[in-house]
C-alpha positions, 0 to 999 in steps of 0.5 A, a space after each residue: 500500500 502506497 502511503 501519502 508521504 510516498 505519493 507526495 515524494 513521487 509527485 515532487 520528483 515528477 515536478 522536479 523532472 518537469 522543471 529540469 527538463 522542460 521549464 528551466 530550458 524553456 526559460 533560458 531559451 526565451 531569455 536567450 531569444 529576447 536578448 538576441 532580439 534586443 541585440 539585433 534591435 540595438 544593431 539596427 538602430 546604430 546602423 540607422 543613426 550612424 552617418 544619418 543627416 540629423 537636423 535639430 531645431 532649438 539646439 542651443 539649450 534644454 532638450 534640443 542640446 541634449 538631443 544634439 549630444 545624443 545623436 552626435 554620440 550615435 555617429 550622426 551628421 548634425 545640423 544644429 539650428 537656432 536663433 543664436 549663432 554664437 551659442 550654436 558655434 559653441 555647441 558645435 565646438 563642444 561636440 567636436 571636442 568630445 568626439 570619439 573619431 572612431 564613432 563620429 568623424 562628422 563636424 556639426 554644421 550650424 544654421 541660424 534662423 528664427 522659427 517665427 520668421 517663415 522667410 528665414 525658414 525657407 532660406 535655412 532649408 535651402 542652405 541645409 540641402 545645399 551643404 548636406 545634399 539631403 536630410 535623413 531625420 528632422 527633429 522639430 524641437 524648438 518652441 516657446 511656452 506660455 502662462 496666463 489667463 485667456 481673458 487677459 491674453 493679447 491675440 498677438 501673444 496667441 499668434 506668437 506662440 502659434 508661429 513658433 510652436 506650430 507654423 514654424 515647424 510645419 514650414 520647415 517640414 514642408 520645405 524639406 519634405 519634397 526632397 525626402 519624397 524624391 528620395 523615398 526616405 526620411 524621418 520627421 520628428 515632432 517634439 510635442 507635449 502631453 499638453 498636445 493631448 490634454 489642456 490644463 488651465 493657464 496654458 491655453 496658447 501653448 496647449 492649443 499650439 501642441 494640439 495643432 502639432 499633434 493633429 498635423 503630424 498625425 495627418 502627415 504620418 498617414 499621407 507620407 507612409 506611401 513614400 516610406 517616410 516615418 513620422 514620430 511624435 514625442 509627447 513629454 511631460 515636465 522636463 527640467 529646462 528653462 521652458 517656464 522661465 522663458 515662457 511668455 505671459 498674457 502681455 508678452 513679457 517673460 514669465 521668469 519663474 521656474 515652476 515646481 513641476 518643471 523643477 521636479 521633472 525628468 532631466 533633458 538628458 533622460 528625455 533625449 535618450 528616449 527620443 534617440 531610442 524612439 527615432 532609432 526604433 521608428 516609433 510612431 508615437 511616444 508618451 514620456 510622462 509620469 503616472 499622473 499625467 499619463 492617467 490624465 490622458 486616459 481620463 480625458 478620453 474615458 471619463 471626460 466629465 471627471 477630467 473637466 471637474 478636476 481641471 476646474 478645481 485646479 484652476 481655482 486652486 492656482 488662481 487662489 494661490 496667485 491672488 494670495 
């Protein structure tokens, strides 16, 4: 007669046999396949970025500067764009000084222009194509933020924010797009914002410009797929940059305050690595935000009434804080 203890011992032995002969090899095999897959992804990304002509707008500070460093380290041929020629030259020299020439032999090229001036944008696109011949990756990063109440904000301020954040990037994109279509090759990146998906009080002009950006590049992605051109929209939350310091207010003056959320946000270097990976993997859209902002996006879509109530409460709290 087989005792209960003996039966348990037999069952345990069978389980151990199953574990050693099936489960463990399967786990190790899966880990091996996953590791190989990630390695192949990494190799493909490095090959895609190495030697690629990458245009970065707003390259002199914040996320743009960190993106320039990240893509330069990946071996890309950089075109650094911004309004301040001296700062662009300084950045180009900084990148050249830190270059491992075994990885990147390309000296960064600089182009000075203002995104709020359409004429200079067209001239800049001509200069880029003249000197580099083509553009593989365009990173529309430059932008300006805003703080103020809608009722007090001059329409000129709304126009200024929209010119810089929306019309400027799409003008540059349209100027470079025909050459990409002709080559049937290219990658267009829009650095949008989580405020391109949700709007928060006292950011109307900024949120509106980012909503427009999201819509435009979503349309562009669908239209240029037939030409094998990729479009990536990156939507960050708060980043530790001077964006809030340099934000415009209702009367057009400089805000000059570092918001608490901005100061506690992700570093620009961290977000730049996300951008690099998203471009290298040809992601269509990436949300780079913490838990609360990410939940707010889903809340807006799934439970809009609750979202609206929360935003109204937030507006009351912010207004009370400013008045006190």
